[in-house]
C-alpha positions in Angstrom: 26.4 -5.7 -8.7 26.8 -8.6 -6.2 24.1 -10.6 -4.5 24.6 -8.4 -1.4 23.6 -5.3 -3.4 20.1 -6.5 -4.2 18.6 -4.8 -1.0 20.3 -1.6 -2.0 18.9 -1.7 -5.5 15.4 -2.9 -4.4 14.4 -1.5 -1.0 11.5 -2.9 0.9 8.2 -1.7 -0.5 9.3 -1.0 -4.0 7.4 -2.1 -7.1 9.4 -3.7 -9.9 8.3 -5.2 -13.2 8.8 -8.9 -13.7 10.9 -8.1 -16.7 13.3 -5.9 -14.8 13.7 -8.5 -12.0 14.4 -11.3 -14.4 17.0 -9.2 -16.2 18.8 -8.3 -13.0 18.7 -11.8 -11.6 19.9 -13.3 -14.9 22.8 -10.8 -15.0 23.8 -12.0 -11.5 23.5 -15.7 -12.4 25.7 -15.1 -15.5 28.2 -13.1 -13.4 28.6 -15.9 -10.8 28.4 -18.8 -13.3 25.0 -20.1 -12.1 23.5 -22.2 -14.9 19.9 -21.4 -14.4 17.2 -19.3 -16.2 16.0 -16.5 -13.9 12.4 -15.9 -13.1 11.1 -12.9 -11.2 10.1 -15.0 -8.2 13.7 -16.1 -7.7 14.0 -12.8 -5.7 12.4 -14.7 -2.8 15.7 -16.6 -2.5 17.4 -13.4 -1.5 15.4 -12.2 1.5 12.2 -10.9 0.0 8.6 -11.8 0.3 6.5 -10.7 -2.8 3.0 -9.7 -3.7 1.8 -9.4 -7.3 1.0 -5.9 -8.6 0.8 -3.8 -11.7 3.8 -1.5 -12.5 3.6 1.6 -14.7 6.2 1.6 -17.5 6.7 3.5 -20.7 4.9 0.7 -22.5 1.8 0.8 -20.2 0.9 -1.2 -17.1 2.9 -4.4 -16.8 2.9 -7.3 -14.3 5.3 -6.9 -11.4 6.0 -7.5 -7.8 6.0 -5.5 -4.6 9.1 -6.5 -2.7 8.9 -6.8 1.0 12.2 -7.5 2.9 12.0 -10.2 5.5 
């Protein structure tokens, strides 16, 4: 998945756990040789505004973000 595919994977208005976002962004950083540790809020660098929320997972409610395309 390239940087241009982030909007396809995460459409505006979707709720995503911080853990999932960090994993996805870190995978992209590794793929493109970016030497950084991903955080969930790094998604704001790729055309999103965010708002904190709770996301239901198999392990219960976890911290996450609502992604809003800008």
